[in-house]
C-alpha positions in Angstrom: 157.5 -77.9 270.7 159.7 -80.1 270.9 157.1 -82.8 272.1 155.9 -82.1 267.9 159.8 -82.8 267.1 160.1 -85.4 268.3 156.9 -86.7 267.2 158.1 -85.2 263.8 161.7 -87.6 263.8 159.5 -90.8 264.4 157.6 -90.3 261.9 161.0 -90.0 259.6 162.4 -92.8 261.2 159.8 -94.6 260.3 159.3 -93.8 256.5 162.9 -94.0 255.7 163.0 -97.6 257.2 160.0 -98.4 255.7 158.2 -96.2 254.3 159.8 -96.5 250.6 159.7 -100.4 250.2 156.6 -100.4 249.3 157.4 -98.9 245.7 158.7 -101.3 243.3 162.6 -100.8 242.2 161.1 -99.8 238.6 158.3 -97.0 240.2 160.3 -95.5 242.5 161.1 -92.0 241.8 164.0 -90.0 243.1 164.0 -89.5 246.8 165.1 -86.2 248.7 168.6 -86.8 251.3 167.0 -87.2 254.6 169.7 -84.3 256.0 167.8 -82.1 253.8 164.4 -83.6 254.5 165.3 -82.8 258.5 165.8 -79.4 257.9 162.8 -78.8 255.3 160.7 -80.3 258.2 160.6 -77.8 260.4 161.1 -74.6 258.3 157.6 -73.3 259.1 157.2 -72.5 255.5 155.7 -76.2 254.8 152.0 -74.5 256.6 149.3 -72.8 255.1 146.8 -71.5 257.1 142.6 -71.9 257.3 142.6 -68.1 255.7 145.1 -69.0 253.3 143.6 -71.4 251.8 139.9 -69.6 252.1 141.3 -66.6 249.8 142.6 -69.4 247.7 139.5 -71.4 246.8 136.7 -68.3 246.9 139.3 -66.6 244.0 139.2 -69.8 242.4 142.7 -70.2 242.4 143.6 -73.6 240.1 147.5 -74.1 241.4 145.7 -75.7 244.5 144.8 -79.0 244.7 143.7 -80.2 248.4 144.4 -83.9 248.9 142.7 -85.2 252.5 144.5 -87.9 253.3 141.9 -89.2 256.7 139.7 -92.6 255.5 137.4 -92.2 253.4 134.5 -92.8 256.1 135.7 -89.5 257.2 136.0 -87.4 253.5 132.0 -88.5 253.0 131.0 -87.1 255.7 132.9 -84.0 255.4 135.8 -82.2 253.5 137.1 -79.0 251.6 135.5 -77.8 248.3 137.2 -80.2 244.9 139.4 -81.7 248.1 140.7 -85.1 246.5 140.8 -88.5 248.9 144.1 -90.2 249.5 144.2 -91.3 252.5 147.8 -91.7 253.8 148.1 -96.0 253.3 146.9 -95.4 249.9 149.1 -93.4 248.1 151.3 -95.8 246.6 148.2 -97.7 245.2 146.2 -97.0 241.9 148.6 -94.6 240.4 147.7 -92.1 243.4 150.9 -90.9 243.1 150.4 -88.6 239.7 148.4 -86.2 241.7 151.5 -85.0 242.8 154.2 -82.9 241.4 152.2 -81.1 238.6 153.6 -77.7 237.4 152.7 -75.3 238.6 150.8 -77.0 241.1 150.6 -76.3 244.7 149.2 -79.5 246.8 148.2 -79.1 250.3 147.2 -82.3 252.7 144.4 -82.3 254.5 144.2 -84.4 258.2 141.8 -83.3 261.4 144.3 -81.4 262.9 148.1 -81.6 261.5 149.2 -85.6 262.4 148.4 -87.4 259.3 148.9 -84.4 257.1 152.3 -84.4 258.7 153.0 -87.8 257.8 151.5 -87.8 254.7 154.3 -84.4 253.8 157.0 -86.7 255.0 156.3 -89.5 253.0 155.8 -87.6 249.2 159.4 -85.6 250.4 160.7 -88.2 251.2 160.0 -89.6 247.0 161.3 -86.2 245.9 157.8 -84.5 245.8 158.1 -80.6 245.9 155.2 -78.1 246.1 153.4 -79.9 249.1 152.1 -78.0 252.1 150.6 -79.3 255.1 147.1 -77.9 256.8 148.0 -75.8 259.6 145.5 -76.8 262.4 143.6 -79.1 259.8 139.6 -79.6 259.8 139.6 -78.6 263.5 140.9 -75.3 263.0 138.6 -74.9 259.3 135.6 -75.0 261.4 136.8 -72.7 264.4 138.2 -70.8 261.8 136.3 -69.9 258.4 133.5 -72.0 259.2 132.3 -70.4 263.2 134.8 -67.2 262.9 134.4 -65.6 266.6 134.2 -62.1 266.2 136.9 -59.9 268.3 136.7 -58.5 271.5 135.7 -54.5 271.3 139.2 -53.4 272.3 141.0 -55.8 269.9 143.5 -54.6 267.1 142.1 -53.7 264.3 144.4 -56.4 262.5 142.1 -58.5 264.4 138.1 -57.4 262.7 140.1 -57.5 259.3 141.1 -61.2 259.3 137.2 -61.6 261.1 135.8 -59.7 258.3 137.5 -62.0 255.9 136.2 -65.3 257.8 133.0 -64.0 258.4 132.4 -63.8 254.6 134.5 -66.6 254.5 131.9 -68.5 256.3 129.0 -67.2 253.9 130.4 -68.4 250.5 131.1 -71.9 251.7 128.0 -71.8 253.9 125.4 -69.8 252.7 124.9 -68.4 255.8 123.4 -65.2 256.9 124.3 -62.4 259.0 122.1 -60.7 261.4 121.2 -57.1 260.8 123.4 -55.7 263.6 126.3 -57.7 263.1 126.0 -56.8 259.5 126.8 -53.3 261.0 129.9 -53.9 262.0 131.5 -56.5 259.0 131.7 -55.4 255.3 131.0 -58.6 253.7 132.9 -58.6 250.2 132.5 -61.7 248.9 129.8 -63.5 246.8 128.1 -66.0 247.8 129.3 -68.8 245.5 127.1 -71.9 243.5 126.0 -74.8 245.2 127.9 -77.9 243.4 127.9 -81.8 244.0 131.6 -81.3 246.0 131.4 -81.8 249.4 131.7 -79.1 251.8 135.4 -78.5 253.2 135.9 -78.5 257.1 138.9 -77.9 259.3 
């Protein structure tokens, strides 16, 4: 945890030192006080889990906006359904800031893990944008929990099986993967498979 905090502090200092210099005087939005930003950085509420995002996608929550901050190549290879690609180094160009600050919208930044998404979160918060979050664990965690969920041991708590039940249903929804007959007797899947679309598949 200490190493992670040091990383955050380093990112913050870099952003404060030069990150906003790319903006012109006319375009620069109201910026958050550095002390307030530092306080918000240590709050766990800025993270959302893969389960939360999966549920919002399945329910078609219109308030969710996913922004993939990885490179265009990584985004083209694999991303979350409906995610918009805004690489970290492209936030301040091509009108990309217009995706932020829309009333009633929850913006979730996505990267392979947390690092680039954390950097994007710090930068956008420094620029004064609210309702922004980071997908906890990123694409790697999405793959481990939603795309390839692992069944708990037989002596695991009931809540673990409830989570697994949801994840198996989400796996079917996002991949179309079926489950074997023996597995079907253990998992009550209540999620409908979604129709195929041209939207790139998501990852963690």
